[in-house]
N, C-alpha and C positions, 0 to 999 in steps of 0.2 A: 308561470316560465320557472324554467330550471334553476337548481340551484350550481353553484360555481362550484360547491364542495363535490358534487358529482362529477368534475375534472378532475380535482385531487389524487395523485398517482399512488398505488396503492398504499397505505399502513406501512413506512419503513423505510420506505423505495423516494427518489426524488428523479427530477426532471435537469435535466443542462443544456441550459439556453448557451447558444455562442462564445459567450465572454467568460462562464465558467470550465466552456466544454477544453475550450484551448488554455487556460490556466492548467487544467487536470492533466494535459495532454505535454506543459512544457515537465510539470514536475515528474511526469510517465518518462522523459526523451532526458531530465537529466540524470533520475534513476539507471535509466537503462546504459546510459556513457560509464557510469560509473562502476557497474555492475561488471560492465564489456570492459571496462580497463584492467577488471581483477580476473579478466580469461574464464565469469560466467558465459554457458551458452543459453540463445533460449528454448523454453520448451514451451508448447500450446497444446491440453488435454479436454476431454470435454468437456462441458458445462454440466453434464451428471455425468454418474456412475452408476453398476448395477447395487442394490442397496446394498449388498452384505459385503463389499471390498468397505463399506464406509461405516458400514455400526461393526463396535467395537473395540473402536481405535481411540474414542473421545470419553471415554469415561460414561462413563450411568446418566450426569447432566447432561454432555455436551451432544450424547446420542440423541435425548429427545428433543434438541434444537435441529437434529436434518429434519429438512425441507422434502416428504417422503413424493411419489410419483407414484398413482394409481392404478394397477397394469389394467392395460388396455384389453378390445376386442373382445372374444367371450368372456372372459377374466373381470370384467371387469365389473360385474355383481358383487365378484366379491368383497368388494372391501380392501384389497387387496395391496401393500406396494411391494415394488419389485426393484425401482429405481427411484435414486433420489440425487437432490441441487446437491454438488460438493460444498462441504462443508468448510473445505478450506485447500492449499495447493503443492500438502505435502503428502496426505495419502495417494492422490489422485500422482503424485510424481514416486511412491516408492511403490503403486501397480507398475506405470509406465517403465523404471527400472527393474524389475522382476518378471516385467513382459521382452524386453530390449535387453537387459541383462549382456550382453555377446553382443551388442551393436556399440557400447557405448565406452568413450574413453572412464580406463582407471586412472584417480580417480573421478567422477564425475561430475564436472560443474554446473550445475544450471539456474536460472532465475526465474522465474513467468509472473507477470501482472495481469491481471485476472479477474473477474466478479468471482463472489461465492457468496450466499445464502447461507444465514441463517433464523430459524424460526420463533425468533427470539422474543418478547416485548420491546419495542424502541425504546431507546432514552436519549439524553440529552448525549450526544454525540456518536449515538449507534446505531444501527442499521439492518435491517435485514437479508439486505441487497449490499453490498459495498465489494472492495476492491483492494485485494490484498497483494504486495508489492515483495515475491518470494527469494530465496537465493539459498542453496543447499549444495553443502560437496557427498555424494555418496562414494562409500569405498574406501571411507583415510577414517583409522581410529587412532592418528594422532591428533595431539592437541595443539598439533601446528593450524590442523582445521577448523578446530574448532576458533581459532584466535583470527583465524581470514575472514571465517565469517562476521566476527564481531569488526575487526575490519572494517572489510567493505562495507557495512550499515552505517558504523558511525562516518565513513567520510561521505555518504550516502548525507548521512541529516546535513553533514556540515556543506557541501553540497548546494542542498535545498534555504541552507541558513535557519535553522530552526534553532530556534535561539536556547542557550545556558538549560541541555538535555544535558540525563546523567543513565550509565548503564548498569544494573544493577543486578549483581553475578550470584549464584551458589553453586548448587550442586545435590542432586537428587540423591546420591550417595551419603553424603554430606545430613540431609534430610532424614535419610534409613538408619542413619548410625546415631542422630539424635532420636530417634523412635525404639530402635532397640538400646540406650542405651537410659530409655525411661521401660524396657520394658514392655511396647509394647506387641502385642503378638501379629504375625506376619498376615494374618489374615482379615486384621483393622486397619493395617496401613495405608490402606492406598486411603478407605472413606475417610480414616486421620489426615489421609495429605489435604484430599478435597475439601473438605474444612477449613486446614489449618488458611488455606487459597482463599480464602474471604477475608482473611486478617483487615485490607485495604479498604474492604466494603461495611461491617458488621465491628462492631466494638469488640474488645476482649473478652468482655463479660457472654455478650452472646456465640461468640465462639467455642467459649467453654462448655455452657450451655448445649451448643449442637453434639462437641466432642463426647457429653455422657448420656445424653437424651438418644441422637444417634445415630454415634461412632461406637457406646460400649464403652469408653473407657471412664475410667475409675476419678473421681473429682480431683484425687492429689495427681493425677501422669497430667488430666486438661489442665488443671492450672499453673504445675510443673513448666509444663508445653510454653502457655501462650506467657508465661510471663518471662521466659527466655528469650524470644523468640520478639518480644515485644520491649523489655527494656530497654534503658538509656546507654549501658553497655553490653549488649546483647548479642556482639564478635567475639569478646570473648570470654561471655556466659559459655554459647556454645561451641569456641576450640575447648574450654575445658571441660567439657559435657561429653568432648567428641574423644577425648586421650583417650580412652578404654574400648575405645572400638574398630576394628583397622577397615571395616565398610569408611564409617564416620572420616577417620583420619584420611583416605584415600580421597576423597568428596574435598576435603583440603587442599590437598595436593593437587587434584583440577583447579580448582579455583586462583591458589596460589600460581599456580605456572600462564593459567588463562593473563594475569596481570600482568606477569614477568613478559610476557610474550609480546603485550599490547602496550609496554609501557611507554615506551621509545613514540608512539604516535599519539595515543589518548593521554592527556593530560590528566593527573593523578584526579583530581578533583569531576571527572566523569567519568568513573569508573569505580565500582568498591563493590566487595564480599558485604553482601546484604544475607544474614542468616532469615528472617520472614519472607522473604521469598522462596514461594512454595510451585507453582504452575500445576494446576491441576489437569491435564491432560495425561493420561494413561501413558499414550507412549513415549515421554521420554526417559533417559537411562541415564544421564551424565549430567555437564555441564548443561545448568538453564540461566537466561536469563530477560532482566528486562527493562525499556528504555522510558523515562518521566521528563515530565518539559513544565513550568510551572505554565500554568493555562486554562491545563485540560487535565481533569479525572483518568485515573488510569493511566494505562500504557499507551505509549504511541508506538510502538516496535518491540518484539519477540524471538524468544528461539531457543534454541538448545540443542545439545543430544539425542540422539530417537532410536540407538541401534539396533536390532532386532525388527523393528516395522517391514522390514522389505522381507523376510524372513516369513512373517507374521500374514503376507500375503500369498505367499505359496514360491514363488522367489528364491533364485540364492543367496541366503541370508548376509549381507552386508552391513558395517557399519554408515550410518549416518549421522549428519549436523546438520544444520541453517536457521532461517533466521528468517523474518517479516516485518514488513514497513504496513503500519497505520495510518495509507495514508487521509483518511476520513477524519484521522485527530490531527494531522500533522500542517493539513491545506491550514485551518481556521491560523494554526501557531507562528506563519504564513507573513513577514513583514508587503504589504501592497502598496506600501507609499513611491516606490522604486516604478513600482509597474505602470506601462506604454499603457495609453487608454485604450480599449476595445477597436482591432482595425481588421474589417471585413473584408477590404480592399486597395491600394497601392495608391490608385487612380480613377478617379470616377471619369469616365466619358458621358459627353452632352449628345442628345440630339435633337437642336434645335428646330428643324421641321423635316417632313417626311424626303423631300428629297435628299437631303444627309442621312437618312440613316445608314444606309446603303455603304457609306463612303467612315462611316462610325464605329458597324460593325468587324470594317475590313482594318481598321485602325485597332480596334479593343484586340481583334486577337493579334495582330504582329505586335504590339503591346504584353501580349501572353506572350510570344516565343520567342521572347526577349528577355524573360523570366521574372516580369512584373505581374505581379494580382491588379486585374482589370476590370471593372465593371462598366456597363453601359446605361443610362438609362434609360427606367423601360416605362415610368408613367401615362396617362395619357395626355395631361397636362405636359405642354412645353415652357409655361411659363420659365425664365432664365431664375429670381428667385424660387421658384421651386425646386428646380437642380442643383442651384448652391447648397438647397438647404440638404435633401437625396444627399448629397453628398459629403456634406458634413457629418451628419448620419452617420457616413457608412464609415466614417473614420479615413478618407483618401488624403493623405498629404499633398497632392496635386490632383487637379481639373483639367481637362481637356475640353477646349469652349469651341465647338467648331456648327458657325453658323454661314450664312448667305455673303458675308463679307470673305471670309479664312473661305472659302470654296472656290471664289472665282480668286484670292491672290493665289492659292494652292499651298496657302498655310495655315497654322491650327495656332490657338490662343494656349499658351502653358500656366493655369493661376496655381501658387503658391497657396494652399489652402490656412497655412497658419498667418504668412505675413500679408497676404494679398498681392502680392506682385507678382504681374505677366509681363509675361516674354510672347514673340513671335516666333515660332520656327516652322522651316516647309515641312510639308504634311510627309512626307517621304522619309525627316527626322526622326519624327516626334520620338518613335518608339526606341530608338536610339539614344535620344537626349534624355527621355523618362526613365530609359536603366540606368545611364548615365548616375542619373541626381537620385535614385532612386537603393543604388546599389550602396550596401554598408560601408560605413568611414573607418579607416582601415585605423 
């Protein structure tokens, strides 16, 4: 006997049956509505990219998580890869902006909602295949564009109903200034930031050890950095450390400007300067942010400024910033108390006998043309109780009963599936009557 395990989807992936699929689609529709309201345009790119486009953009650890696709045909035996599934939606955007720059408006405001893939070991709330909901602005170096991205993401999270979420904000310039203040050599800086990005996952002691053993920092410097970033008064400590650093002061100015621009739309308790926020990806150059919420470890959204990435792909260098909503982490946080039970159809049409079947199909077609979802009973058994159970299982609001008596009278019986109330209406008026009853209340 076959094991049920063999029918499970691959590790880190999922099947979505109808109710969950539609719940996700409602969330995507909400996000699209908010992003469109801000003037962002949709962009769709291929599920896979050339391997050289993706590698070198995410840092050493990120590159290890790229799902590679082996070369095919005569090159198959080499075991080499030339393509890869997209790791995120940002690098494909940069490639598209480099390719179509002259055809795009400036600044170019785009959003994308699509699956991405990570060759990771999946844990709670993490998957190898998941959907990202991104928005980006290409062609503007103004801090106004950073603020617009944060505001649009805030409004999307609010529209989704995410409870008690908070934006954590920092700047890569502030972080580079902190490294400068501690005398960390430039060639060790990127590696140090990758390790400091683990402060939300590892103990401070473990981070200090990695900074010393793996990144080459002295114990005094490693301990000083970690202590400053994890202390209760971290904000003031870091501001004090950055007084002697021009690049650090520029980073603080970026953070303060973002907070100033968003203060009238985002409550103060929802956004704050967070010195220990690092974001380990190599392509970030300025403002960075993450969004956290109670009940979900890690972030539920993130983003920042990534000037220079488009130029690295060979296109005309353009400033850019953006953010991504982690819908897989957001959905478990949303209340389902007010969600209606899943409904596949609005109207269930019975087939009480072979002689009524053609009329039942014709009536269902008329109901659909009137804009109402309708299904016809397709079972072998025509028993009334079985058909009522089917109508209930489909989540139908109304059931059309059309038997020999109704056929002779030229009518149908409409049954309200909630109240059990039944009314007779002429056959040729049934579609219009059901459209009226199923119309959303104003």
